[in-house]
C-alpha positions, 0 to 999 in steps of 0.5 A: 608341350602340354599345360599344366592346369594346375601351374596356371591356377598357381600363378593366377593366385600368386598373381592376385596375392601380389596386387593385395601389398598395394591395397594396403599402400593405399589404406596406409597411405590415407592413414598416414595423412590423416594422421599428419593432418591430425599431427598438424590440427593438434599442433595448431590448437596446442601452439596457436590456440593454446592459452585460449583453452588453457583460459577456458579451463582456468576461467572464472566468473564474476557475479554480485552477490547482494545482501540485506539491509536494516529498513527505513524507520518512521520518526513522529513529528517530534523526533521519536521512532513510532516504526523502527527495527528489532534485529533477530538472528536468522538463517539465510540462503544464497543461490550459487551459479551452478546450483541445481534443483535436486542439490537444493533438494538434498540440502533441504532434507539435511537442513529440514531435520534440524530447523523447523519452519513454518509450512502455512504458505507450502504450495502444492506446485512446491510439493510436486517440484520438491518430489520431482527434484529426485532425480530418480523420480524424474528419470523415471517420469520422464521415461513414462511421459516420453513413452506416453507421448510417443508420437510427439517424441521428435517434437517434445521439448523439455519444457512440455516433458516437464508440464507432463510430469507435473501433471502426472504427479498431480493427478497420481498425488504422488507429492502429497506425502512429502516432507512439508518441512523440507519442501517448505525449505525447498520452496524458499530456497527456490525462491531466490534467483542467482547469488541473491540472499533469501531467509529460510528462517527469519524469526523465531530461530532457536538456540539449538538451531543456531547451534546445530546449523553453525557446526554444519555449515559445509553440509549446507552449501549455500546456507548461512547465519544471518540477521533479520530485522522485524518492525517494532512499535515503541509507542504503540501497535495502534501506529501499525494501522496508520503507517501500514505492515511489511510482509514477513517470512509467513506471508510472502510477497503480495500476490497482486504485486508478485511478479512485479516485485520478482522482476524487480529483483525481490525474492520470494519471502523477502520483506516489502511494504504491503500497505499504506505509508510502508507500502507507498514508500517502499523505494524509499524505505528498503535502502540499497542492498550490500553488494559482495563480489564473488568469483566462481570457477568453471565448475561453478565452486566459489574461489573468493569473495569480497565486499564492494559495497557495505549497502545503505540502510533504507531512508527514514520517513519522518512524519507530520503526526505528534505521536503523543496527540494521535494516541490521545484523539485515538484515546478520545474517540474511543473512550466517547463513540457512543453504543446503539447502532454507531458505526465509528467515530473519525477525526483529522486535526490538520495544519491549515497553511501547510496541509500537515495532519497532526492526528488522523484517528479513527474507530470502527465500530461493529453495531452488532457486537460493539467491538472497536478497531482502530481505523485511522485510514477510514478517515480517507476511505470512508465516505459519510453523508456529513450533513450542515457542515457544507453550508459554508461552501453554498454560502460561498457559492451563492456570494459567487453567483451574486444571488446574495450580498454581505450587506443583505442575507436576510431569508426567511426560514419557512416550510419549503413545500415543492410539488412532488417532493416531501416538505422540508423544514428546520429542527427548530421551527417545524411549524414552518411559520416564515421567520425572517433571519440573517446569514449569521442566525442561519449558520448558529441555529444551521437553518436547513430551509434558509440553505435550501433557498439559497441552493435555488437561487444557485440553480436558477430558481426563486422559491415560491411555495407550492411551486414546482421544481424548475431548477436549470439543467445544470444546476446540480453541477454548479452546486457541485463545482461551489462544493468542489472549489472547496474540494468536496467530492474530490480526493484530496491528493494525500500521500497514502495510497487507498483514497476515496472521492466519495459518492455523487448521486444521481441527478436525473428523473426522480433524483432531480428532487435530491437537490433540495437536499444536497443545498444542506448537506444530506446527498452526497458522501464525503471523507472526514479528510475532505472535510479537514481540507474543507476547513483549511480553505476557510481557516486560511483565507481560501487556498486548497492545501493538499493534506500530507502525513510525510513531513521529510525524508531522512537519510543515516550517515555511515558510522554515525548517529546523524541524519541528512535531511534529503527531502522536506514537504513544502504546501502543495496549493491545489486552487483558491476560493475567490470571494471578497473580504467582506463575503469571508466575513460573514461566513466566519461571523457565522462560524463564530457564532456556532462556536461561542454564540448565545441564541436559544438554538446554537448549535454549537453547544456548551463544550465549545463554548468554554474553549480558550481561545475562541474557536470558530466551527460549524455542526452537522447531522445528516439523516441516515439509515443503519441497521434498518433504524433511523440513525444520524450522523453527526459531524463537526469543523473547527479552527482557530484564526490565525493558529495552525490548527484545524480539525474535522470529525464524523460520527456516523449512526447514532441513535440520538438526534442533536446530543451534542457528542461531535461537540463534546469529541471536538472540544476534548480533542482541541484542548488535546492539541494546546496540551500536546502539540502547540502552547496555547497563546495567551 
């Protein structure tokens, strides 16, 4: 039988179509297996791990939000508030956990329409960040940067893209015309770290601004109405120069400490001590912030908040300064500082037994304009060549080196003629003829040549007219060591930053001859505060006591007007000057004669002679140059035996020689001390 090709082809086709269900079965089998595996996995996730994932959905984060507290205050020694706090309305911003730059930008724009802020500190970078916080701008520029740096696309990080965008915006001045007010608000918001509170506007908030912000708080996420505190000075703004200043929203954090303070948790415009005591005692004054437990959901929205700690106002600082006396000393200096080339006047009044300072006043004078500025810290950072006030220290060093004794202190006041150096004479013996005088007379008349000869003996040479200078190699150091035991030439260690040690001139080569001038105070420079410590050492019998202005730290008690003293200053003995009773008596007798003697060449002046009780003192005059003119520094150290009182003062740049201004000012200060600080002994 002949084959039918058609049937054979159909059989083949039917055979092929009969294989198709097998393949489908395989595919269905695989699909079924995967479905079963998926069902098992879903069951596992639902039954075994369902609670975990439900917890993630309902997850809440708990963080601590910190608030602001009043800064500690300053009191004077009598309990008067000299630096306090004034409460004022403020607008604050607390940065949430899920707050983004675009969100803050939108809030800043809305808020900027009703709140005006100071834009002086608006940075160019903040304007760029404000521009880039617009999602449209950011997306557009991001695409441009990726395209521009296509070759780096595989390694281009978000930080690099942002860096390129910032540079692009700056180069093309795209942010020049942004709304400065809104950008400044954005800058302040950006300065806050997560869940910290910063000020958007801490002073000068108008009633209209308060009302409009208060009505629309829901439109401004994180924005609240709060309270800020600004410094006030009930005893006068002059105390600002002494106590220091605090930053505010306009000044921001100090640039020199910006990164350190940010690392410590400060916000960009949070108040912080910027100078003097405000800066030195920042950790005490700032207090501890309030703490609120904030619970946020997985979407970053706040679910609840609970105050955990109300905060503690900063500790208060009680000074040794007497506010009324400080003001009076400042006024005395301002009213009596001479004119001409005078650069200022400085005075420190101190308790020689404790180191506590009653007053530290100063006047900086512009000799070109005559303008006077309060400069109390000039006592510790303005070094001056002081003149003959150092002579008691020279005498003490001479005793210690055994070159003179209390039983024989007579030397000739005579012209000092050393080969290669100018002739030196005393103002009262210009002829230079030899005149025998003892130590008491040398103090009272302030004999320069007497102390030059003592200095030479200390340096290993006895004076002989016309001889060359032949001092021991360590003569300068020996003399300076003698001064140093009284604290001259070294920092006092006062509890205020910024102190200077003064200036010590060179001692070799041509400068070697300056040793003669150093022996009567005409070379090295010291601060008025160093003079105060120096005269205190004499007054208390030889103990070098560190000066201080902080007497105690007090903590305000919660819900009470009372304060608890948590720290009290105690005398800090830095060294001791070892002299015999007879040696001390020679020095003190000489200082008593300066202030009360009747010698025709007495240097104390009539104003000092009138004082009751009697004071012991030493005057000083140093030849200087000011404004191209020959000028003088007049100085004075004085104390009252047995009383907790010593004073040091200096006036640099005087045009008149020995006019008695130092005695006149010192006498007024001493009288004021008995009037405002202590009862005059009978």
